[in-house]
Backbone as JSON, one array per atom type, in Angstrom:
{
  "sequence": "MAEPVLKSAEKDAEALPRPVLLAFAPLDKKALGMACGLVCGAVVFFATVFLLLTAEPGREVGPRLGLLSQYFLGYSVTWGGSLVGLLWGFATGFVAGWFVALVRNVILALYLLVVRARADAEQYRDFLDHV",
  "N": [[32.18, 22.09, 5.37], [30.69, 20.84, 7.26], [31.81, 18.38, 7.5], [34.11, 18.17, 9.34], [32.75, 18.4, 11.81], [31.07, 16.19, 11.69], [32.98, 14.17, 11.59], [34.17, 14.49, 14.1], [32.03, 13.84, 15.7], [31.72, 11.18, 15.0], [34.1, 10.18, 16.05], [33.64, 10.61, 18.78], [31.5, 8.88, 19.11], [32.7, 6.45, 18.57], [34.24, 6.11, 20.82], [32.57, 5.31, 22.81], [31.15, 2.38, 24.27], [29.32, -0.18, 22.48], [26.86, -1.18, 23.75], [26.13, 1.05, 25.32], [25.66, 3.0, 23.39], [23.45, 1.84, 22.15], [21.6, 1.9, 24.23], [20.99, 4.58, 24.47], [19.96, 5.21, 22.03], [17.67, 6.68, 19.72], [14.14, 5.9, 19.61], [12.39, 4.3, 16.95], [9.74, 5.9, 15.6], [7.68, 5.14, 13.79], [7.96, 2.36, 13.77], [7.47, 1.59, 16.46], [4.88, 2.55, 16.64], [3.56, 0.92, 14.74], [3.9, -1.61, 15.95], [2.53, -1.31, 18.42], [0.03, -0.68, 17.4], [-0.68, -3.03, 15.99], [-0.85, -4.85, 18.12], [-2.86, -3.69, 19.79], [-5.05, -3.62, 18.01], [-5.35, -6.36, 17.5], [-6.01, -7.27, 20.07], [-8.55, -6.08, 20.55], [-9.98, -7.22, 18.43], [-9.75, -10.05, 18.9], [-10.87, -10.22, 21.46], [-13.5, -9.5, 20.96], [-14.26, -11.56, 19.16], [-13.91, -13.78, 20.84], [-15.91, -13.3, 22.77], [-18.15, -13.52, 21.12], [-18.03, -16.2, 20.33], [-18.34, -17.56, 22.74], [-20.78, -16.81, 23.67], [-23.98, -17.05, 25.24], [-27.05, -18.27, 24.03], [-29.74, -16.0, 23.59], [-28.95, -14.13, 25.47], [-27.59, -10.89, 26.22], [-24.76, -9.9, 24.4], [-21.6, -9.28, 25.51], [-21.84, -6.69, 27.16], [-20.1, -4.89, 28.42], [-17.81, -4.73, 26.78], [-19.08, -3.7, 24.62], [-19.23, -1.05, 25.19], [-17.13, 0.18, 23.95], [-18.11, 1.18, 21.63], [-18.76, 3.76, 22.13], [-16.48, 5.16, 21.71], [-15.26, 4.13, 19.41], [-16.3, 4.61, 16.32], [-18.88, 2.97, 14.71], [-18.36, 0.5, 15.79], [-19.4, -2.59, 17.2], [-20.46, -5.41, 19.17], [-20.27, -7.65, 17.24], [-19.78, -9.82, 14.36], [-19.0, -8.29, 12.15], [-18.43, -5.97, 13.54], [-16.16, -6.75, 14.88], [-14.16, -6.54, 12.96], [-14.23, -3.81, 12.46], [-13.45, -2.96, 14.99], [-10.88, -4.0, 14.97], [-9.62, -2.32, 13.08], [-9.97, 0.23, 14.29], [-8.7, -0.23, 16.72], [-6.09, -0.7, 15.81], [-5.5, 1.85, 14.73], [-5.71, 3.5, 17.01], [-3.76, 2.33, 18.68], [-1.49, 2.72, 17.07], [-1.22, 5.54, 17.01], [-0.85, 6.02, 19.75], [1.54, 4.56, 20.28], [3.33, 5.88, 18.53], [3.32, 8.44, 19.63], [4.33, 7.93, 22.22], [6.94, 7.1, 21.58], [7.89, 9.47, 20.43], [7.77, 11.29, 22.63], [9.5, 10.0, 24.42], [11.92, 10.13, 22.96], [12.33, 12.92, 22.84], [12.52, 13.61, 25.57], [14.77, 12.1, 26.27], [16.72, 13.29, 24.62], [16.78, 15.89, 25.68], [17.65, 15.29, 28.28], [20.22, 14.21, 27.77], [21.38, 16.49, 26.7], [21.44, 18.19, 28.95], [23.11, 16.7, 30.65], [25.48, 16.68, 29.18], [26.02, 19.44, 29.09], [26.43, 19.96, 31.8], [28.71, 18.41, 32.22], [30.56, 19.68, 30.54], [30.61, 22.19, 31.8], [31.68, 21.48, 34.27], [34.17, 20.61, 33.46], [35.42, 22.95, 32.58], [35.39, 24.52, 34.81], [37.4, 25.48, 36.52], [38.86, 27.08, 34.8], [39.54, 29.82, 34.7], [41.3, 30.02, 36.81], [43.7, 29.17, 35.82], [44.5, 31.06, 34.03]],
  "CA": [[32.33, 22.56, 6.73], [30.01, 19.89, 8.14], [32.61, 17.16, 7.61], [34.85, 18.06, 10.6], [31.82, 18.16, 12.9], [30.65, 14.81, 11.56], [34.1, 13.3, 11.97], [34.35, 14.54, 15.55], [30.92, 13.08, 16.3], [32.04, 9.76, 14.81], [35.14, 9.83, 17.0], [33.0, 10.51, 20.09], [30.68, 7.67, 19.14], [33.59, 5.29, 18.61], [34.81, 6.0, 22.15], [31.58, 4.7, 23.68], [30.85, 0.98, 23.95], [28.09, -0.38, 21.72], [25.64, -1.22, 24.58], [25.76, 2.4, 25.75], [25.06, 3.65, 22.23], [22.11, 1.28, 21.93], [20.71, 2.32, 25.31], [20.59, 5.96, 24.25], [19.52, 5.38, 20.65], [16.26, 7.07, 19.65], [13.19, 4.88, 19.15], [11.76, 4.56, 15.66], [8.34, 6.21, 15.89], [6.79, 4.32, 12.97], [8.04, 0.96, 14.18], [6.74, 1.43, 17.72], [3.47, 2.76, 16.32], [3.05, -0.29, 14.09], [3.85, -2.69, 16.93], [1.42, -1.04, 19.35], [-1.21, -0.75, 16.63], [-1.02, -4.43, 15.74], [-1.24, -5.48, 19.38], [-4.16, -3.15, 20.22], [-6.07, -4.09, 17.07], [-5.56, -7.8, 17.72], [-6.7, -7.45, 21.35], [-9.97, -5.75, 20.37], [-10.54, -8.22, 17.52], [-9.88, -11.37, 19.54], [-11.81, -10.1, 22.58], [-14.84, -9.53, 20.37], [-14.49, -12.91, 18.65], [-14.06, -14.66, 21.99], [-17.25, -13.09, 23.32], [-19.16, -14.05, 20.18], [-17.98, -17.66, 20.34], [-18.75, -18.09, 24.05], [-22.05, -16.19, 24.08], [-25.13, -17.93, 25.45], [-28.21, -17.82, 23.23], [-30.78, -15.25, 24.28], [-28.41, -13.13, 26.39], [-26.87, -9.78, 25.59], [-23.37, -10.27, 24.2], [-20.57, -8.31, 25.84], [-22.29, -5.32, 27.43], [-18.97, -4.03, 28.79], [-17.0, -4.49, 25.58], [-19.9, -2.87, 23.74], [-19.0, 0.37, 25.51], [-16.16, 0.73, 23.0], [-18.81, 1.89, 20.55], [-18.79, 5.17, 22.5], [-15.23, 5.75, 21.23], [-14.96, 3.63, 18.08], [-17.46, 4.79, 15.45], [-19.24, 1.79, 13.92], [-18.04, -0.75, 16.49], [-20.41, -3.29, 18.0], [-20.01, -6.76, 19.46], [-20.75, -8.52, 16.17], [-18.66, -10.26, 13.53], [-18.55, -7.1, 11.41], [-17.86, -5.05, 14.51], [-14.8, -7.17, 15.23], [-13.26, -5.97, 11.95], [-14.18, -2.37, 12.73], [-12.62, -2.85, 16.19], [-9.49, -4.25, 14.56], [-9.11, -1.1, 12.44], [-9.9, 1.3, 15.29], [-7.65, -0.6, 17.67], [-4.81, -0.44, 15.16], [-5.3, 3.3, 14.63], [-5.48, 4.02, 18.35], [-2.45, 1.84, 19.12], [-0.43, 3.37, 16.29], [-1.06, 6.92, 17.5], [-0.29, 5.96, 21.1], [2.94, 4.14, 20.18], [4.1, 6.94, 17.89], [3.44, 9.53, 20.6], [5.24, 7.49, 23.29], [8.3, 7.15, 21.04], [8.25, 10.89, 20.28], [8.01, 11.88, 23.95], [10.72, 9.39, 24.96], [13.07, 10.67, 22.24], [12.52, 14.32, 23.23], [13.01, 13.63, 26.94], [16.14, 11.58, 26.27], [17.58, 14.3, 24.02], [16.95, 16.97, 26.66], [18.47, 14.76, 29.36], [21.61, 14.15, 27.31], [21.85, 17.87, 26.57], [21.74, 18.68, 30.29], [24.27, 15.97, 31.15], [26.67, 17.17, 28.47], [26.29, 20.81, 29.53], [27.02, 19.89, 33.14], [30.06, 17.87, 32.1], [31.39, 20.75, 30.0], [30.78, 23.21, 32.84], [32.6, 20.92, 35.27], [35.5, 20.53, 32.86], [36.01, 24.29, 32.47], [35.06, 25.27, 36.03], [38.59, 26.18, 37.06], [39.6, 27.63, 33.68], [40.07, 31.16, 35.02], [42.39, 29.87, 37.76], [44.92, 28.89, 35.08], [44.8, 32.17, 33.13]],
  "C": [[31.68, 21.59, 7.71], [30.84, 18.63, 8.36], [33.41, 17.1, 8.91], [33.94, 17.79, 11.8], [31.37, 16.7, 12.89], [31.75, 13.86, 11.98], [34.33, 13.32, 13.48], [33.22, 13.78, 16.25], [31.15, 11.59, 16.14], [33.12, 9.31, 15.79], [34.57, 9.7, 18.41], [32.2, 9.23, 20.2], [31.54, 6.42, 19.21], [34.16, 5.09, 20.01], [33.85, 5.29, 23.1], [31.36, 3.23, 23.29], [29.48, 0.84, 23.29], [26.84, -0.48, 22.6], [25.19, 0.16, 25.07], [25.1, 3.15, 24.59], [23.65, 3.14, 21.98], [21.13, 1.72, 23.01], [20.19, 3.73, 25.09], [20.16, 6.23, 22.82], [18.05, 5.8, 20.64], [15.39, 5.92, 19.15], [12.64, 5.28, 17.79], [10.26, 4.72, 15.89], [7.39, 5.33, 15.07], [6.8, 2.87, 13.4], [7.29, 0.71, 15.48], [5.25, 1.62, 17.51], [2.85, 1.52, 15.67], [2.92, -1.43, 15.09], [2.69, -2.5, 17.9], [0.08, -1.14, 18.64], [-1.64, -2.19, 16.36], [-1.5, -5.12, 17.01], [-2.63, -4.99, 19.81], [-5.29, -3.62, 19.3], [-6.38, -5.56, 17.28], [-6.31, -8.05, 19.03], [-8.19, -7.17, 21.2], [-10.64, -6.81, 19.5], [-10.79, -9.54, 18.23], [-10.8, -11.33, 20.76], [-13.24, -10.17, 22.06], [-15.18, -10.93, 19.87], [-14.7, -13.89, 19.8], [-15.45, -14.53, 22.6], [-18.33, -13.66, 22.41], [-19.18, -15.57, 20.2], [-18.48, -18.27, 21.64], [-20.08, -17.54, 24.52], [-23.14, -17.24, 24.23], [-26.3, -17.4, 24.63], [-29.23, -17.08, 24.11], [-30.26, -14.21, 25.26], [-27.68, -12.05, 25.6], [-25.38, -10.14, 25.54], [-22.46, -9.09, 24.54], [-21.03, -6.91, 26.12], [-21.14, -4.38, 27.78], [-18.09, -3.71, 27.58], [-17.77, -3.62, 24.58], [-19.74, -1.38, 24.01], [-17.94, 1.0, 24.61], [-16.83, 1.48, 21.86], [-18.96, 3.38, 20.87], [-17.56, 5.9, 21.94], [-14.93, 5.36, 19.78], [-16.22, 3.67, 17.23], [-17.69, 3.52, 14.63], [-18.96, 0.47, 14.61], [-19.26, -1.29, 17.22], [-19.88, -4.7, 18.23], [-20.71, -7.71, 18.5], [-19.55, -8.94, 15.34], [-18.13, -9.1, 12.69], [-17.89, -6.08, 12.32], [-16.46, -5.44, 14.94], [-13.78, -6.63, 14.23], [-13.13, -4.46, 12.12], [-13.3, -2.12, 13.96], [-11.15, -3.08, 15.89], [-8.89, -2.98, 13.96], [-8.96, 0.04, 13.45], [-8.81, 1.02, 16.32], [-6.27, -0.36, 17.1], [-4.51, 1.05, 15.13], [-4.96, 3.9, 15.99], [-4.1, 3.61, 18.88], [-1.3, 2.49, 18.38], [-0.16, 4.78, 16.81], [-0.42, 6.92, 18.88], [1.19, 5.58, 21.07], [3.82, 5.21, 19.58], [4.35, 8.07, 18.87], [4.39, 9.16, 21.73], [6.68, 7.56, 22.8], [8.77, 8.6, 20.89], [8.61, 11.5, 21.62], [9.29, 11.31, 24.55], [11.96, 9.96, 24.28], [13.36, 12.12, 22.65], [13.09, 14.39, 24.65], [14.44, 13.14, 27.02], [17.11, 12.6, 25.68], [17.83, 15.45, 24.99], [17.83, 16.52, 27.82], [19.95, 14.71, 28.96], [22.2, 15.53, 27.12], [22.25, 18.44, 27.93], [22.99, 18.0, 30.84], [25.55, 16.47, 30.48], [27.03, 18.59, 28.89], [26.92, 20.82, 30.92], [28.45, 19.37, 33.08], [31.01, 18.92, 31.54], [31.64, 21.83, 31.03], [31.75, 22.73, 33.91], [34.04, 20.89, 34.74], [36.18, 21.91, 32.85], [35.75, 25.14, 33.71], [36.26, 26.07, 36.54], [39.47, 26.78, 35.96], [40.26, 28.97, 34.02], [41.21, 31.08, 36.04], [43.73, 29.67, 37.03], [45.32, 30.02, 34.15], [45.59, 33.24, 33.82]]
}
Protein backbone atom coordinates (compact mmCIF):
# COMPACT_ATOMS: atom_id res chain seq x y z
CA MET A 1 0.00 0.00 0.00
CA ALA A 2 2.97 2.32 0.54
CA GLU A 3 4.18 1.82 -3.03
CA PRO A 4 1.58 4.08 -4.72
CA VAL A 5 2.33 6.87 -2.25
CA LEU A 6 6.06 6.44 -2.83
CA LYS A 7 5.59 6.44 -6.59
CA SER A 8 3.49 9.61 -6.45
CA ALA A 9 6.14 11.28 -4.29
CA GLU A 10 8.80 10.26 -6.82
CA LYS A 11 6.71 11.75 -9.62
CA ASP A 12 6.33 15.00 -7.66
CA ALA A 13 10.07 15.08 -7.03
CA GLU A 14 10.84 14.46 -10.69
CA ALA A 15 8.74 17.49 -11.65
CA LEU A 16 10.96 19.84 -9.65
CA PRO A 17 14.36 20.95 -10.92
CA ARG A 18 17.39 19.60 -9.06
CA PRO A 19 18.50 22.99 -7.60
CA VAL A 20 15.09 23.41 -5.96
CA LEU A 21 15.29 19.92 -4.46
CA LEU A 22 18.76 20.66 -3.10
CA ALA A 23 17.66 23.99 -1.63
CA PHE A 24 14.93 22.30 0.40
CA ALA A 25 16.86 19.15 1.30
CA PRO A 26 17.23 18.51 5.03
CA LEU A 27 20.66 19.05 6.60
CA ASP A 28 22.52 16.03 7.93
CA LYS A 29 22.69 16.60 11.68
CA LYS A 30 25.77 14.45 12.29
CA ALA A 31 27.70 16.01 9.42
CA LEU A 32 26.99 19.59 10.51
CA GLY A 33 27.78 18.62 14.10
CA MET A 34 31.13 17.14 13.08
CA ALA A 35 32.03 20.17 10.97
CA CYS A 36 31.15 22.66 13.71
CA GLY A 37 32.86 20.50 16.33
CA LEU A 38 36.09 20.30 14.37
CA VAL A 39 36.14 24.05 13.76
CA CYS A 40 35.33 24.99 17.38
CA GLY A 41 37.85 22.51 18.78
CA ALA A 42 40.55 23.74 16.42
CA VAL A 43 39.85 27.39 17.31
CA VAL A 44 40.22 26.77 21.05
CA PHE A 45 43.31 24.60 20.52
CA PHE A 46 45.12 27.01 18.20
CA ALA A 47 44.17 30.07 20.27
CA THR A 48 45.69 28.43 23.33
CA VAL A 49 48.83 27.35 21.46
CA PHE A 50 49.23 30.81 19.95
CA LEU A 51 49.06 32.42 23.38
CA LEU A 52 51.59 29.95 24.77
CA LEU A 53 54.03 30.55 21.92
CA THR A 54 53.78 34.35 22.09
CA ALA A 55 53.74 34.67 25.89
CA GLU A 56 56.29 36.92 27.55
CA PRO A 57 58.23 35.37 30.42
CA GLY A 58 57.01 36.40 33.85
CA ARG A 59 53.55 37.56 32.72
CA GLU A 60 50.21 35.85 33.15
CA VAL A 61 49.34 33.92 30.00
CA GLY A 62 45.94 34.58 28.46
CA PRO A 63 43.82 35.88 31.33
CA ARG A 64 40.81 36.29 29.03
CA LEU A 65 41.11 32.91 27.35
CA GLY A 66 41.59 31.40 30.79
CA LEU A 67 37.98 32.31 31.52
CA LEU A 68 36.99 29.28 29.44
CA SER A 69 37.91 27.22 32.50
CA GLN A 70 34.63 28.46 33.99
CA TYR A 71 32.79 26.44 31.32
CA PHE A 72 35.27 23.75 30.25
CA LEU A 73 36.16 21.50 33.19
CA GLY A 74 39.93 20.94 33.32
CA TYR A 75 40.83 23.66 30.81
CA SER A 76 43.69 26.05 31.45
CA VAL A 77 46.04 28.04 29.25
CA THR A 78 48.73 25.36 29.24
CA TRP A 79 49.91 22.73 26.77
CA GLY A 80 47.75 20.07 28.42
CA GLY A 81 44.88 22.53 28.63
CA SER A 82 45.04 23.03 24.88
CA LEU A 83 44.16 19.35 24.40
CA VAL A 84 41.36 19.60 26.96
CA GLY A 85 40.12 22.70 25.12
CA LEU A 86 40.24 20.79 21.84
CA LEU A 87 37.97 18.08 23.26
CA TRP A 88 35.58 20.52 24.94
CA GLY A 89 35.49 22.74 21.86
CA PHE A 90 34.67 19.73 19.69
CA ALA A 91 31.90 18.60 22.04
CA THR A 92 30.40 22.09 22.27
CA GLY A 93 30.60 22.65 18.52
CA PHE A 94 29.10 19.24 17.76
CA VAL A 95 26.10 19.85 20.00
CA ALA A 96 25.60 23.35 18.59
CA GLY A 97 25.85 22.18 14.96
CA TRP A 98 23.55 19.21 15.55
CA PHE A 99 20.97 21.46 17.22
CA VAL A 100 21.13 24.08 14.45
CA ALA A 101 20.56 21.39 11.81
CA LEU A 102 17.64 19.96 13.80
CA VAL A 103 15.96 23.34 14.23
CA ARG A 104 16.51 24.26 10.56
CA ASN A 105 15.03 20.94 9.39
CA VAL A 106 11.96 21.31 11.63
CA ILE A 107 11.34 24.92 10.59
CA LEU A 108 11.77 24.05 6.91
CA ALA A 109 9.38 21.08 7.21
CA LEU A 110 6.74 23.24 8.91
CA TYR A 111 7.18 25.97 6.28
CA LEU A 112 6.75 23.49 3.43
CA LEU A 113 3.69 22.02 5.16
CA VAL A 114 2.09 25.47 5.38
CA VAL A 115 2.96 26.32 1.76
CA ARG A 116 1.52 23.04 0.51
CA ALA A 117 -1.64 23.45 2.60
CA ARG A 118 -2.16 26.95 1.24
CA ALA A 119 -1.62 25.74 -2.32
CA ASP A 120 -4.13 22.91 -1.85
CA ALA A 121 -6.65 25.30 -0.30
CA GLU A 122 -6.22 27.72 -3.20
CA GLN A 123 -6.63 24.91 -5.71
CA TYR A 124 -9.93 23.72 -4.22
CA ARG A 125 -11.24 27.15 -3.18
CA ASP A 126 -13.94 27.28 -5.83
CA PHE A 127 -14.76 23.54 -5.71
CA LEU A 128 -18.29 24.07 -4.44
CA ASP A 129 -19.02 26.50 -7.29
CA HIS A 130 -18.69 23.62 -9.76
CA VAL A 131 -20.88 21.14 -7.85
